[in-house]
C-alpha positions as CSV (number, residue, x, y, z in Angstrom):
1,M,39.1,19.3,66.7
2,H,39.8,17.6,63.4
3,L,43.2,16.1,62.4
4,S,43.4,15.3,58.7
5,S,46.3,12.8,58.8
6,R,48.9,11.0,60.9
7,G,51.5,13.6,59.8
8,A,49.3,16.4,61.1
9,Q,49.1,14.5,64.4
10,V,53.0,14.3,64.6
11,H,53.5,18.0,63.8
12,F,50.9,19.0,66.3
13,A,52.6,16.8,69.0
14,V,56.0,18.3,68.3
15,A,54.6,21.8,68.5
16,I,52.9,21.0,71.8
17,A,56.2,19.5,73.1
18,L,58.2,22.5,72.2
19,I,55.7,24.9,73.6
20,A,55.7,23.0,76.9
21,V,59.5,22.3,77.1
22,L,61.1,25.6,76.0
23,P,59.6,27.7,78.8
24,C,60.7,25.0,81.3
25,L,64.3,25.2,80.0
26,T,64.3,29.0,80.1
27,L,63.2,28.9,83.8
28,L,65.8,26.3,84.6
29,Y,68.5,28.5,83.0
30,L,67.5,31.6,84.9
31,F,67.3,29.6,88.2
32,S,70.8,28.2,87.8
33,T,72.2,31.6,87.0
34,A,70.6,33.2,90.0
35,K,72.0,30.5,92.3
36,G,75.5,30.7,90.9
37,I,75.3,27.3,89.3
38,P,77.3,27.0,86.1
39,P,75.2,27.5,82.9
40,L,74.0,24.4,81.1
41,T,76.0,23.5,78.0
42,L,74.3,23.2,74.5
43,A,74.6,19.4,74.7
44,Q,72.9,19.4,78.0
45,L,70.1,21.6,76.8
46,L,69.5,19.5,73.7
47,S,69.5,16.3,75.8
48,A,66.9,17.9,78.1
49,V,64.7,18.9,75.1
50,L,64.9,15.5,73.5
51,G,64.4,13.7,76.8
52,V,61.1,15.6,77.4
53,A,59.8,16.2,73.9
54,V,60.2,12.7,72.5
55,P,58.3,10.9,75.2
56,M,55.6,13.6,75.1
57,T,55.3,13.2,71.3
58,F,55.0,9.4,71.3
59,G,52.6,9.6,74.3
60,Y,50.3,12.0,72.4
61,M,50.4,9.8,69.3
62,L,49.5,6.8,71.4
63,L,46.7,8.5,73.1
64,A,45.4,9.9,69.8
65,R,44.8,6.4,68.5
66,Y,42.0,5.7,71.0
67,P,39.8,8.7,70.1
68,A,40.3,7.8,66.5
69,A,39.2,4.2,67.1
70,I,36.2,5.5,69.0
71,I,35.0,7.6,66.2
72,R,35.2,4.7,63.8
73,L,33.4,2.5,66.3
74,R,30.6,5.1,66.4
75,A,30.4,5.1,62.6
76,Y,30.2,1.3,62.5
77,L,27.5,1.2,65.2
78,Q,25.4,3.7,63.2
79,T,25.8,1.6,60.1
80,I,24.6,-1.5,62.1
81,V,21.6,0.5,63.4
82,M,20.6,1.2,59.8
83,G,20.6,-2.5,59.1
84,D,23.9,-2.7,57.0
85,L,26.5,-5.0,58.6
86,P,30.1,-4.1,57.5
87,D,32.5,-6.8,56.2
88,T,35.4,-5.8,58.4
89,I,36.0,-3.2,61.2
90,D,39.0,-0.8,61.0
91,L,39.2,1.5,64.0
92,L,42.0,3.8,62.6
93,A,40.5,7.3,62.4
94,S,41.3,10.9,63.3
95,E,38.3,12.3,65.2
96,H,36.2,11.3,68.2
97,D,32.8,12.0,69.8
98,I,32.0,10.1,73.0
99,A,28.5,11.5,73.1
100,A,27.8,10.2,69.6
101,I,29.0,6.8,70.6
102,E,26.7,6.8,73.6
103,R,23.8,7.8,71.4
104,A,24.6,5.1,68.9
105,L,24.9,2.4,71.6
106,N,21.5,3.6,73.0
107,Q,20.0,3.3,69.5
108,V,21.3,-0.3,69.3
109,L,19.9,-1.1,72.7
110,E,16.5,0.4,71.7
111,M,16.5,-1.5,68.5
112,L,17.4,-4.8,70.2
113,S,14.7,-4.2,72.9
114,Q,12.1,-3.5,70.2
115,K,13.0,-6.7,68.3
116,L,12.9,-8.7,71.5
117,N,9.4,-7.4,72.4
118,E,8.3,-8.3,68.8
119,V,9.7,-11.8,69.1
120,R,8.0,-12.3,72.5
121,A,4.7,-11.1,71.1
122,E,5.0,-13.3,68.0
123,K,5.9,-16.3,70.2
124,S,2.8,-15.7,72.3
125,L,0.6,-15.5,69.2
126,L,2.2,-18.6,67.8
127,Q,1.5,-20.4,71.0
128,D,-2.1,-19.3,70.9
129,E,-2.4,-20.4,67.3
130,L,-0.8,-23.8,68.2
131,F,-3.4,-24.2,71.0
132,Q,-6.2,-23.3,68.6
133,S,-4.9,-25.8,66.0
134,Q,-4.9,-28.5,68.7
135,K,-8.4,-27.6,69.6
136,L,-9.5,-27.8,65.9
137,E,-7.8,-31.1,65.6
138,S,-9.7,-32.3,68.6
139,L,-12.9,-30.8,67.1
140,G,-12.3,-32.8,63.9
141,T,-12.0,-36.0,65.9
142,L,-15.1,-35.2,67.9
143,A,-17.0,-34.2,64.7
144,S,-16.1,-37.6,63.1
145,G,-17.7,-39.4,66.0
146,V,-20.7,-37.2,66.3
147,A,-21.3,-37.3,62.5
148,H,-21.3,-41.1,62.7
149,E,-23.8,-41.1,65.6
150,I,-26.0,-38.6,63.9
151,N,-26.0,-40.1,60.5
152,N,-27.2,-43.5,61.6
153,P,-30.5,-42.3,63.2
154,V,-30.9,-39.7,60.4
155,N,-30.7,-42.4,57.8
156,G,-33.2,-44.5,59.7
157,I,-35.6,-41.6,59.8
158,M,-35.2,-41.0,56.0
159,N,-35.8,-44.7,55.3
160,Y,-39.0,-44.8,57.4
161,A,-40.3,-41.7,55.7
162,Q,-39.7,-43.3,52.3
163,L,-41.5,-46.4,53.5
164,I,-44.5,-44.3,54.6
165,I,-44.6,-42.7,51.1
166,D,-44.3,-46.1,49.4
167,E,-46.9,-47.7,51.6
168,L,-49.6,-45.0,51.5
169,G,-48.8,-43.6,48.1
170,P,-48.1,-40.0,47.1
171,D,-51.9,-39.2,47.1
172,S,-52.3,-40.0,50.8
173,P,-52.9,-36.9,53.1
174,V,-50.0,-38.1,55.2
175,A,-47.6,-38.2,52.2
176,P,-46.7,-34.5,52.3
177,Y,-45.6,-34.8,56.0
178,A,-43.5,-37.9,55.2
179,M,-41.9,-36.0,52.2
180,E,-41.1,-33.0,54.5
181,I,-39.5,-35.4,57.0
182,E,-37.4,-36.8,54.3
183,K,-36.4,-33.4,53.0
184,E,-35.4,-32.1,56.5
185,T,-33.4,-35.2,57.4
186,Q,-31.6,-34.9,54.1
187,R,-30.7,-31.4,55.0
188,V,-29.4,-32.5,58.4
189,A,-27.3,-35.2,56.6
190,T,-25.9,-32.5,54.2
191,V,-24.9,-30.2,57.1
192,V,-23.2,-33.0,59.0
193,T,-21.3,-34.1,55.9
194,N,-20.1,-30.5,55.1
195,L,-19.1,-29.9,58.7
196,L,-17.1,-33.2,58.8
197,S,-15.4,-32.4,55.5
198,F,-14.5,-28.8,56.6
199,A,-13.2,-30.1,60.0
200,R,-11.0,-32.7,58.4
201,Q,-9.4,-30.3,55.9
202,D,-8.1,-33.3,53.9
203,K,-5.3,-32.7,51.5
204,Q,-6.6,-32.3,48.0
205,T,-5.3,-31.9,44.5
206,H,-6.6,-29.1,42.3
207,E,-9.9,-30.2,40.8
208,C,-12.6,-28.6,38.7
209,A,-15.2,-26.9,40.8
210,C,-18.1,-24.6,40.7
211,V,-17.9,-21.5,42.8
212,C,-21.6,-21.8,43.5
213,D,-21.1,-25.2,45.1
214,I,-18.2,-23.9,47.3
215,V,-20.4,-21.0,48.5
216,D,-23.4,-23.3,49.1
217,D,-21.3,-25.6,51.3
218,V,-20.1,-22.7,53.4
219,L,-23.6,-21.2,53.7
220,S,-24.9,-24.6,54.9
221,L,-22.6,-24.1,57.9
222,V,-23.1,-20.4,58.7
223,R,-26.8,-19.9,57.9
224,T,-27.9,-20.7,61.5
225,V,-25.4,-18.4,63.0
226,M,-26.4,-15.6,60.6
227,R,-30.0,-16.2,61.4
228,H,-29.2,-16.0,65.2
229,D,-27.5,-12.6,64.7
230,K,-30.5,-11.4,62.5
231,I,-28.3,-11.0,59.5
232,T,-29.8,-11.4,56.0
233,L,-27.8,-13.2,53.3
234,K,-28.4,-12.0,49.8
235,I,-26.9,-14.4,47.2
236,D,-26.4,-13.9,43.5
237,M,-24.6,-16.8,41.9
238,P,-25.4,-17.2,38.2
239,R,-25.7,-20.8,37.0
240,E,-23.7,-20.1,33.8
241,L,-20.4,-19.4,35.7
242,P,-17.5,-21.4,34.3
243,Q,-15.5,-23.7,36.5
244,V,-12.3,-23.1,38.3
245,K,-9.6,-25.5,39.3
246,C,-8.9,-25.4,43.0
247,R,-8.8,-27.1,46.3
248,N,-12.4,-26.9,47.5
249,H,-11.7,-27.0,51.2
250,Q,-9.1,-24.2,51.0
251,I,-11.4,-21.9,49.1
252,Q,-14.2,-22.8,51.5
253,Q,-11.9,-21.6,54.3
254,V,-11.4,-18.3,52.5
255,V,-15.1,-17.7,52.0
256,M,-15.8,-18.7,55.6
257,N,-13.3,-16.2,56.9
258,L,-14.7,-13.4,54.7
259,L,-18.3,-14.1,55.9
260,T,-17.1,-14.2,59.5
261,N,-15.4,-10.9,59.3
262,A,-18.5,-9.3,57.6
263,R,-20.7,-10.7,60.4
264,D,-18.3,-9.3,63.1
265,A,-18.4,-5.8,61.4
266,L,-22.2,-5.8,61.2
267,N,-22.6,-7.0,64.9
268,E,-20.2,-4.2,66.0
269,K,-22.2,-1.5,64.1
270,Y,-25.6,-2.9,64.8
271,P,-25.7,-4.7,68.2
272,Q,-29.5,-4.9,67.9
273,P,-31.6,-6.3,65.0
274,D,-31.6,-3.9,62.1
275,E,-32.8,-4.1,58.5
276,R,-29.3,-3.0,57.3
277,K,-27.7,-6.1,58.7
278,Q,-27.2,-7.7,55.3
279,I,-24.3,-9.5,53.6
280,W,-24.2,-9.7,49.8
281,I,-22.4,-12.5,48.1
282,H,-22.3,-12.4,44.3
283,S,-20.1,-13.7,41.6
284,R,-19.4,-12.6,38.0
285,V,-17.0,-13.1,35.2
286,L,-14.4,-10.4,34.4
287,Q,-11.5,-10.1,32.1
288,K,-7.9,-9.7,33.4
289,G,-5.0,-9.6,30.9
290,G,-7.3,-10.9,28.2
291,Q,-8.2,-14.0,30.3
292,P,-11.5,-14.8,32.1
293,W,-11.6,-14.7,35.8
294,I,-14.4,-15.3,38.4
295,R,-14.8,-12.6,41.0
296,T,-16.7,-13.5,44.1
297,T,-17.5,-10.5,46.3
298,V,-18.5,-10.5,50.0
299,E,-19.9,-7.1,50.9
300,D,-21.3,-5.6,54.1
301,H,-22.3,-2.2,55.3
302,G,-20.7,-2.4,58.7
303,T,-18.0,-0.4,60.3
304,G,-15.7,-0.2,57.3
305,I,-11.8,-0.3,57.4
306,K,-9.5,2.7,57.8
307,E,-6.9,3.4,55.2
308,E,-3.9,2.8,57.5
309,I,-5.5,-0.6,58.5
310,R,-6.2,-1.6,54.9
311,Q,-2.5,-1.3,54.1
312,R,-1.7,-3.9,56.7
313,I,-4.8,-6.0,56.7
314,F,-3.1,-9.1,55.1
315,D,0.0,-8.9,57.4
316,P,0.4,-12.0,59.7
317,F,-0.7,-11.4,63.3
318,F,-2.2,-8.0,62.5
319,T,-5.7,-7.7,63.9
320,T,-7.9,-5.0,65.4
321,K,-10.0,-7.5,67.3
322,P,-9.5,-8.3,71.0
323,R,-6.9,-11.0,71.7
324,D,-9.6,-13.5,72.7
325,K,-11.5,-13.0,69.4
326,G,-8.8,-13.0,66.8
327,T,-5.1,-14.0,66.2
328,G,-4.6,-11.8,63.0
329,L,-4.0,-14.9,60.9
330,G,-7.3,-15.3,59.1
331,L,-6.8,-12.9,56.3
332,S,-3.1,-13.6,56.0
333,I,-3.8,-17.3,55.6
334,S,-6.6,-16.6,53.1
335,H,-4.4,-14.3,51.1
336,G,-1.7,-17.1,51.0
337,I,-4.3,-19.6,49.9
338,V,-5.6,-17.4,47.1
339,K,-2.1,-16.6,45.9
340,E,-1.2,-20.3,45.8
341,H,-4.2,-20.7,43.5
342,N,-2.8,-18.0,41.2
343,G,-5.6,-15.7,42.2
344,A,-6.0,-12.4,44.0
345,L,-7.7,-11.2,47.2
346,S,-8.4,-7.5,47.5
347,V,-10.4,-5.1,49.6
348,E,-12.1,-1.8,49.1
349,S,-13.8,0.0,52.0
350,E,-15.0,3.3,53.4
351,V,-15.2,3.9,57.1
352,A,-18.7,3.5,58.5
353,Q,-20.0,2.9,55.0
354,F,-19.1,-0.5,53.4
355,T,-16.5,-3.2,53.0
356,R,-16.1,-5.3,49.9
357,F,-13.7,-8.3,49.7
358,H,-13.0,-9.5,46.2
359,L,-11.9,-13.1,45.7
360,D,-10.6,-13.5,42.1
361,L,-9.8,-16.9,40.7
362,P,-8.7,-17.6,37.1
363,V,-11.1,-19.7,35.0
364,D,-9.6,-23.0,34.1
365,Q,-9.5,-23.2,30.3
366,G,-8.3,-26.7,30.1
367,E,-10.3,-29.4,28.3
368,E,-11.3,-31.2,31.5
369,C,-13.0,-28.2,33.2
370,E,-14.4,-26.9,29.9
371,E,-16.1,-30.2,29.0
372,A,-17.4,-30.6,32.5
373,G,-18.8,-27.1,32.5
374,E,-20.6,-27.7,29.2
375,A,-22.0,-31.1,30.4
376,L,-23.4,-29.5,33.6
377,Q,-25.3,-26.7,31.9
378,A,-29.0,-26.9,32.8
379,P,-31.6,-26.7,30.0
380,P,-33.1,-23.2,29.4
381,G,-36.0,-22.3,31.6
382,E,-34.9,-24.5,34.5
383,P,-34.2,-22.9,37.9
384,R,-30.6,-22.6,38.9
385,A,-29.2,-25.7,40.4
386,S,-25.8,-26.4,41.9
387,C,-23.1,-28.1,39.8
388,R,-23.5,-31.2,41.9
389,Q,-27.2,-31.4,41.3
390,R,-26.8,-30.9,37.6
391,A,-24.3,-33.7,37.7
392,G,-26.6,-36.0,39.6
393,T,-24.3,-36.3,42.6
394,A,-26.4,-34.5,45.3
């Protein structure tokens, strides 16, 4: 039933009253005549009609207000379910549907229940991430102490090796062994220094850096793990790459995360040693919007990523890994870091075929990085060296 206006409600109420009252008055008149009671006068009949019709009319109008309010309440609830909160609520209306109100209320309850479950899940993940951060902070403290304890004997070994070389001379048959000792202890010292630097995650300003150095620092930390998993690393980092301006530790964190994900994909596809367990890391210069960029690609031929997953891969807390192996924050944080560097992090993949993550950083064209890059160029014919080695700092 639909009533278009308050006037229609009044007319309908009067009609109902007349239809209900007139038969009653007719029966009363016939009854009084049959019993010999004097007929009712016109004034008495009119008083009887008004005495019954007026209360019924106002009663109907009063009751009609509540279904009207209910239908407006239903409409407001449906609006709220759609995520649009009204400025004010006016419950004057002219139709009702109790079942619709029940459905709308159930929708609200379902939405609130879903949101509550999401909040609980997010709270749990945040707690896990907090515990992980506290563990990393403790690891940083532990690494500082261990690095100090390791560096002291390592420096001693290096010094004794140099003394052997100085004492016996480079032509001595023992000299090659002493030089190998010095080389290996230097490698230990480099790994310890890089691990300590990565664990500290000191706040940095943006500085000129070579992408090859950033990758080298990360590889010094992951090579042993990759070797243990029988994964081959294939590196192609041209020495002529221009410099970028970045926070080294943050970009290291991004590269570390990409390598870790590639390793997990390969181990999932190839649990046993396999010649296809390879990770390619290569960099090149490309043009975007007429400006030079450096693209560093981490590629593996592991499990690949489904299309529906690729659309959400950079969302916080989204992960396909078991809870004890991932929090869903690695790629989200990496994406934020790259975006803060005015760069881009993208992915292309085919299921069971390959996955390529592209880390794009704009080349710094300021005088500082440009002059530093020119000063670090190695003479033609020399093997590629890191920027630090060309600068004489390693």
